[in-house]
N, C-alpha and C positions, 0 to 999 in steps of 0.2 A: 797238708794243712786243709782243713775244711772251710769253705767260704759259703756265705749266704748266696742263694740263687741269683740275686741281682748283682752281687759282686762278680760271680762267674760270668754273667752276661757282659758286665763292664770290661772284664779282662778279655773276653772273646772279642768284644768290640775294639779294644785297644790293639789286639793282634791284627784284626782285619784292617783297621785304619792304617796301622803302620805299613801294611803290605799293599797299600794303594799307590805307593810311589812306583815310578816306571821300572826301577831296577828290581823290584820285588813282585810286581803284579804279573799275573799269568799272561796278560795281553802285551806286556812290554811297554805300555804307555801309562802315564799318570792317570789314575782313575778317579781323581778328585779335583777336577778343574772347574766344575760348575756348581751353582747352588742346587740345581736339580739332582746332581750326583750325590751331593752331601745329604739332601733330604731323603733320597732313596736309601742310603746307607743307614742313616739315623732311624728311619721308620722300620727298617728291617730288624733292628735290635730293640724296638719298642721303647725308645727313650721317652721318659715321662716328664722331663723338665721343660723349661722355656725354649722355644725355637724362634729365631728371628727370620730365617729364610732369606738372608741377604748376603751381599758380598763381604761385609765386615765379619759376619759369622764364619763364612767360608775361609777367610784369611786367618781368623783365629784358630780354626780347627786345623788348617794346614800347618800353622805354627806349632801347635801342640803335637801334631803328627811328627814333626821333626824332632821334638823333644823325646817322644816315645821311642823313636828309632834310635836316638842317641843313647837312651837308657839301656836298650837291649845290648849295646856294645860295651857297656861299662862293667867294671868289677863291682861287686855288691856294695862296698862302702861308698864308692863314687856315685853309684846309682841312687843310693839313699840321699845323698846331698842334692842331686838334681830333683828327685821327687819332693823332698822337703821344700826346696826353693819354689817349685811349681805350686805346691799346696799353699805356701805363703802368698804367692802372687795371686792365686785364685781366692784368697781370703777364706780358705776352707775352715769351717768351724763345725765339727761333727755334731749331729743331733739324731735322735731316734725318729723314725718315720714308719708308717704302715700304709701301703697303697696297693692297688690292683690285687693280685693274688698273693702278695708277699706279706708275711707277718712283720712284727717289729724288727728293724734292722737299722744300721748306721748309714746316714748320708753325710757327705762331706761338705756340700754347698747347698744353699737355698735353692728350691726348685725354680725360682724366678731369676737366678743368676745366669748370665750368658754362658 
């Protein structure tokens, strides 16, 4: 399957994020304990949406990290249910966007969404 470049970046980010837990990280420690660690990770992937740089955002990302790891262990049909639930909770409403070096492509949430 061919993905738009920003989708590829997002999928790469999801893999790296999921692997920041102690059991998967090369260091053997949780690599997402501070707002600074989160900021470094997000900036490495060139995220273009809203960033709060606070503990609430860190907690939210750590929560979604758990869901991503859970999805990796599920069978396809079960994973789809978890993904759809996550999209509903994020109030994802796809729309077309063009930014940076990317031509028109789909985004799932408003850039100002947390």
